[in-house]
C-alpha positions as CSV (number, residue, x, y, z in Angstrom):
1,X,-40.4,-1.7,-74.6
2,X,-41.8,-0.9,-78.4
3,X,-41.5,2.0,-79.1
4,X,-45.2,4.0,-79.0
5,X,-48.2,3.4,-81.8
6,X,-49.6,5.9,-84.1
7,X,-52.2,7.3,-83.9
8,X,-55.3,7.1,-85.7
9,X,-55.1,9.6,-88.2
10,X,-52.2,10.6,-87.4
11,X,-49.7,11.5,-90.7
12,X,-47.0,9.1,-89.6
13,X,-44.0,7.2,-91.1
14,X,-45.7,4.4,-90.6
15,X,-49.0,4.7,-92.0
16,X,-47.9,7.4,-95.1
17,X,-46.3,5.6,-98.6
18,X,-43.2,5.2,-97.3
19,X,-40.8,7.4,-100.4
20,X,-38.1,5.9,-102.5
21,X,-38.8,2.1,-102.6
22,X,-38.2,0.4,-104.7
23,X,-40.5,-1.6,-106.5
24,X,-42.4,-4.7,-105.6
25,X,-41.5,-8.3,-107.2
26,X,-43.9,-10.5,-108.7
27,X,-43.2,-13.5,-108.3
28,X,-40.2,-13.4,-106.5
29,X,-37.4,-16.2,-106.5
30,X,-37.2,-19.4,-103.3
31,X,-33.5,-16.8,-102.4
32,X,-36.0,-13.4,-102.5
33,X,-39.0,-15.1,-100.3
34,X,-36.5,-17.5,-98.0
35,X,-34.5,-13.6,-97.4
36,X,-37.7,-11.9,-96.1
37,X,-38.5,-15.7,-93.9
38,X,-35.6,-14.6,-93.0
39,X,-36.5,-10.7,-91.7
40,X,-39.1,-12.3,-90.1
41,X,-38.2,-14.7,-87.7
42,X,-36.2,-12.4,-86.2
43,X,-38.9,-9.5,-85.9
44,X,-40.8,-12.4,-83.9
45,X,-38.0,-13.2,-81.9
46,X,-37.8,-9.9,-81.4
47,X,-41.3,-9.0,-80.0
48,X,-43.1,-7.1,-82.3
49,X,-45.7,-7.3,-84.5
50,X,-46.0,-5.9,-88.4
51,X,-47.4,-3.0,-86.9
52,X,-44.9,-2.0,-84.6
53,X,-42.5,-3.4,-87.2
54,X,-43.5,-0.7,-89.1
55,X,-42.9,2.3,-86.0
56,X,-40.2,1.3,-84.8
57,X,-38.0,1.2,-88.4
58,X,-40.7,4.1,-90.3
59,X,-41.6,2.3,-92.7
60,X,-45.4,1.8,-93.4
61,X,-47.2,-2.2,-92.6
62,X,-47.4,-3.0,-96.1
63,X,-43.9,-2.2,-96.8
64,X,-43.6,-4.9,-93.6
65,X,-45.4,-7.8,-94.9
66,X,-43.8,-7.7,-98.8
67,X,-40.8,-7.3,-97.0
68,X,-41.8,-10.4,-95.5
69,X,-43.4,-12.0,-98.3
70,X,-39.4,-11.6,-100.8
71,X,-41.7,-8.9,-102.9
72,X,-40.2,-5.5,-101.8
73,X,-36.2,-5.6,-103.3
74,X,-34.0,-4.4,-99.5
75,X,-30.5,-3.3,-99.4
76,X,-28.1,-3.9,-96.9
77,X,-28.5,-1.2,-95.5
78,X,-31.5,-1.7,-94.5
79,X,-31.0,-5.5,-93.7
80,X,-29.3,-4.7,-91.6
81,X,-31.0,-1.1,-89.6
82,X,-33.9,-3.9,-89.6
83,X,-31.8,-7.3,-88.3
84,X,-30.5,-4.0,-85.4
85,X,-34.5,-2.9,-84.5
86,X,-35.1,-5.8,-83.9
87,X,-31.8,-6.9,-81.8
88,X,-30.2,-9.6,-84.2
89,X,-26.4,-9.8,-82.1
90,X,-25.7,-12.3,-84.7
91,X,-23.0,-10.8,-86.9
92,X,-22.7,-13.6,-89.4
93,X,-26.2,-14.1,-89.2
94,X,-26.3,-10.5,-90.7
95,X,-24.0,-11.1,-92.7
96,X,-25.2,-13.8,-95.0
97,X,-28.6,-11.6,-95.2
98,X,-27.2,-8.7,-95.9
99,X,-25.4,-10.8,-99.6
100,X,-28.8,-12.1,-100.5
101,X,-29.6,-8.9,-101.0
102,X,-31.3,-7.4,-104.3
103,X,-32.6,-7.8,-107.0
104,X,-33.3,-11.6,-108.5
105,X,-29.9,-13.9,-110.0
106,X,-29.9,-13.1,-113.3
107,X,-27.8,-16.7,-113.7
108,X,-28.2,-19.1,-116.4
109,X,-31.3,-20.6,-114.9
110,X,-33.3,-17.6,-115.7
111,X,-33.6,-19.1,-119.0
112,X,-35.4,-21.2,-118.5
113,X,-37.7,-19.3,-116.9
114,X,-40.8,-19.9,-118.7
115,X,-39.7,-22.9,-120.2
116,X,-39.6,-25.8,-116.3
117,X,-41.5,-25.9,-112.6
118,X,-40.3,-22.5,-111.2
119,X,-39.6,-25.0,-108.8
120,X,-36.8,-26.4,-110.4
121,X,-36.1,-23.3,-111.1
122,X,-35.1,-22.2,-107.1
123,X,-33.1,-25.2,-107.2
124,X,-30.6,-24.5,-109.5
125,X,-29.9,-20.9,-108.2
126,X,-29.8,-22.6,-104.5
127,X,-27.1,-24.7,-105.3
128,X,-25.4,-22.4,-107.0
129,X,-25.3,-20.8,-103.4
130,X,-24.8,-23.8,-101.8
131,X,-21.8,-24.4,-98.6
132,X,-21.5,-27.3,-99.6
133,X,-24.3,-30.7,-100.2
134,X,-25.6,-33.6,-98.4
135,X,-28.1,-35.4,-99.9
136,X,-29.7,-39.2,-100.0
137,X,-31.5,-41.3,-102.0
138,X,-33.2,-45.1,-102.2
139,X,-34.4,-45.4,-105.8
140,X,-32.4,-43.0,-108.1
141,X,-28.8,-41.2,-108.3
142,X,-28.0,-38.2,-107.8
143,X,-29.1,-36.2,-110.3
144,X,-25.6,-33.8,-110.5
145,X,-23.9,-37.3,-109.7
146,X,-26.2,-38.4,-113.6
147,X,-25.1,-39.6,-116.9
148,X,-26.7,-37.6,-119.9
149,X,-28.0,-41.3,-120.8
150,X,-28.7,-42.4,-118.0
151,X,-30.9,-38.6,-117.0
152,X,-32.3,-39.3,-120.5
153,X,-33.7,-42.3,-119.6
154,X,-35.3,-40.7,-116.4
155,X,-37.1,-38.7,-117.9
156,X,-38.8,-40.9,-120.8
157,X,-39.4,-43.2,-118.1
158,X,-41.9,-40.6,-116.6
159,X,-45.8,-40.6,-116.5
160,X,-47.0,-38.8,-117.7
161,X,-44.9,-38.6,-120.4
162,X,-43.7,-35.5,-121.5
163,X,-43.1,-34.1,-125.0
164,X,-39.2,-34.6,-126.4
165,X,-38.6,-31.0,-126.4
166,X,-39.8,-31.0,-122.4
167,X,-37.4,-34.1,-121.9
168,X,-34.7,-31.6,-123.4
169,X,-35.5,-28.8,-121.2
170,X,-34.8,-30.8,-118.0
171,X,-32.3,-32.8,-119.2
172,X,-30.1,-29.0,-120.2
173,X,-31.2,-27.7,-116.9
174,X,-30.1,-30.4,-115.3
175,X,-26.4,-30.8,-117.0
176,X,-26.3,-26.9,-116.2
177,X,-26.8,-27.5,-112.7
178,X,-23.9,-30.4,-112.2
179,X,-21.0,-27.6,-113.7
180,X,-21.1,-27.5,-110.0
181,X,-19.2,-29.2,-108.9
182,X,-16.5,-28.6,-111.4
183,X,-15.8,-24.9,-110.8
184,X,-13.5,-23.9,-108.9
185,X,-13.6,-24.0,-104.9
186,X,-16.1,-26.6,-105.4
187,X,-18.1,-26.4,-102.5
188,X,-18.3,-29.9,-100.7
189,X,-20.6,-32.8,-101.9
190,X,-21.3,-36.0,-99.8
191,X,-23.7,-38.3,-101.3
192,X,-25.7,-41.3,-98.5
193,X,-27.3,-43.9,-102.4
194,X,-28.7,-47.7,-101.5
195,X,-27.7,-49.9,-103.2
196,X,-30.9,-50.2,-105.1
197,X,-30.9,-47.2,-107.0
198,X,-27.5,-48.5,-108.1
199,X,-29.2,-51.3,-109.6
200,X,-32.3,-50.2,-110.7
201,X,-30.5,-50.2,-114.6
202,X,-31.9,-47.5,-116.2
203,X,-31.5,-47.3,-119.6
204,X,-30.7,-51.0,-120.0
205,X,-26.7,-52.1,-119.7
206,X,-25.4,-50.3,-121.2
207,X,-26.5,-46.7,-119.6
208,X,-25.8,-48.0,-116.2
209,X,-22.6,-49.5,-116.9
210,X,-21.5,-45.8,-117.4
211,X,-22.9,-44.2,-114.8
212,X,-21.8,-47.2,-112.5
213,X,-18.5,-46.0,-113.8
214,X,-18.9,-42.3,-113.4
215,X,-19.9,-42.8,-110.4
216,X,-16.7,-44.2,-109.2
217,X,-15.0,-41.5,-111.5
218,X,-16.8,-38.6,-109.2
219,X,-16.1,-40.4,-106.0
220,X,-12.8,-39.9,-106.5
221,X,-12.8,-35.8,-106.4
222,X,-11.9,-34.4,-103.9
223,X,-14.3,-32.9,-103.1
224,X,-17.4,-35.7,-103.9
225,X,-18.0,-38.8,-101.1
226,X,-19.6,-41.1,-102.5
227,X,-21.0,-43.9,-99.6
228,X,-23.8,-46.9,-100.6
229,X,-26.0,-47.7,-98.2
230,X,-26.3,-52.3,-99.2
231,X,-29.2,-54.2,-98.3
232,X,-27.8,-55.7,-95.8
233,X,-27.5,-53.5,-93.8
234,X,-29.7,-52.7,-90.3
235,X,-32.2,-50.4,-89.2
236,X,-31.9,-48.1,-92.0
237,X,-33.8,-44.6,-91.3
238,X,-35.4,-44.1,-94.5
239,X,-38.9,-44.1,-95.8
240,X,-37.5,-43.9,-99.5
241,X,-38.1,-40.4,-100.0
242,X,-35.0,-39.0,-101.6
243,X,-33.9,-35.3,-99.9
244,X,-30.6,-32.7,-100.7
245,X,-29.7,-31.0,-97.2
246,X,-28.3,-27.9,-99.4
247,X,-26.2,-25.4,-97.0
248,X,-26.5,-22.1,-96.7
249,X,-24.1,-19.5,-95.6
250,X,-25.1,-20.5,-92.3
251,X,-26.8,-22.9,-90.6
252,X,-29.5,-20.6,-89.6
253,X,-30.3,-20.8,-93.8
254,X,-30.1,-23.9,-95.1
255,X,-32.5,-26.1,-96.5
256,X,-34.2,-29.0,-97.4
257,X,-34.9,-29.6,-100.7
258,X,-37.4,-32.5,-100.6
259,X,-38.1,-34.2,-105.0
260,X,-42.1,-34.8,-104.9
261,X,-44.1,-37.6,-106.8
262,X,-45.1,-35.7,-109.2
263,X,-41.9,-34.2,-110.4
264,X,-40.7,-31.2,-108.6
265,X,-39.3,-29.9,-105.5
266,X,-40.4,-29.1,-101.9
267,X,-38.7,-26.2,-99.6
268,X,-38.2,-26.8,-96.1
269,X,-37.0,-24.9,-93.8
270,X,-37.6,-24.6,-90.1
271,X,-35.4,-25.8,-87.6
272,X,-37.2,-28.0,-86.3
273,X,-37.2,-30.3,-89.5
274,X,-33.4,-28.9,-90.7
275,X,-32.3,-30.8,-87.5
276,X,-34.9,-33.9,-88.4
277,X,-32.6,-34.6,-91.5
278,X,-29.7,-33.7,-90.2
279,X,-30.7,-36.5,-87.7
280,X,-31.9,-38.7,-90.0
281,X,-28.3,-38.0,-92.5
282,X,-26.2,-38.8,-89.2
283,X,-28.2,-42.0,-88.8
284,X,-27.4,-43.0,-92.7
285,X,-24.1,-42.3,-92.3
286,X,-24.1,-45.1,-89.8
287,X,-24.8,-48.3,-91.0
288,X,-23.0,-47.0,-94.9
289,X,-20.4,-48.8,-96.2
290,X,-16.6,-45.6,-96.0
291,X,-15.7,-43.9,-99.8
292,X,-13.2,-47.5,-100.1
293,X,-15.8,-49.8,-99.2
294,X,-18.0,-48.6,-101.3
295,X,-16.0,-47.8,-104.8
296,X,-15.6,-51.4,-104.4
297,X,-19.0,-52.3,-104.2
298,X,-19.9,-49.9,-106.7
299,X,-17.1,-51.6,-109.6
300,X,-18.6,-55.1,-109.2
301,X,-21.7,-54.0,-109.5
302,X,-20.5,-52.0,-112.6
303,X,-18.5,-56.0,-114.3
304,X,-21.5,-57.6,-113.3
305,X,-24.7,-55.6,-115.0
């Protein structure tokens, strides 16, 4: 049963300003917004309105709203208290949410916040905390598997054209993102690439050959799997849009990142959306060559490029 709500005019904890609250975050990161979203989901599953949650937690309604939009920094203890108030019995989820608390991580990506779209900076933070990747591409090589020359050729082909300094910002940002595949205990990374992406030839023959050779080398790492969907595959379940399925600490915190036509990123985290893309990836894997066959195909293409 929900607690009795305060009467109008009462100087209750639900209406007076909360003491000791940290100042709000003006531009919350994707990670901060996701924490708020998950806490909102827990509140709604418990059947609480914002007003009822505020009364139950002993804070004002504005604080609850700011928490759920990622604008109010939280402690791990506060997250656990909220999860308990919402009767969340999933200890793994609560632990994962508690680990997302505090102010924004001052990672290397923060230096790009004034130079790149916020979504690209958020993507680097999302990848930094990921526990695994499943990516699928029809027309491009996965960003984390691109050579420097290949990536530069891609950025030079963007419409409208980028200025040279914009290209360099995007290029160094992309190369630094690749560091997650070389760190200690790297996350597993599985890429499904359509054969058409292997034949695009960005940057000319020499750059294309080097990129194909690099794909083979990366596929030999124990945590990296590269599989190719050949032209002859039937029932190819894709509209051609590239996407990354990024695993979180628990399945509820997984995220789908979509490439957009204007060069940015879109992020999906609703359970129905996550389920849809899991199924799509499973279907794509079912019509892809295995890792050894894919390596042979890439080798052959490199020799003839």
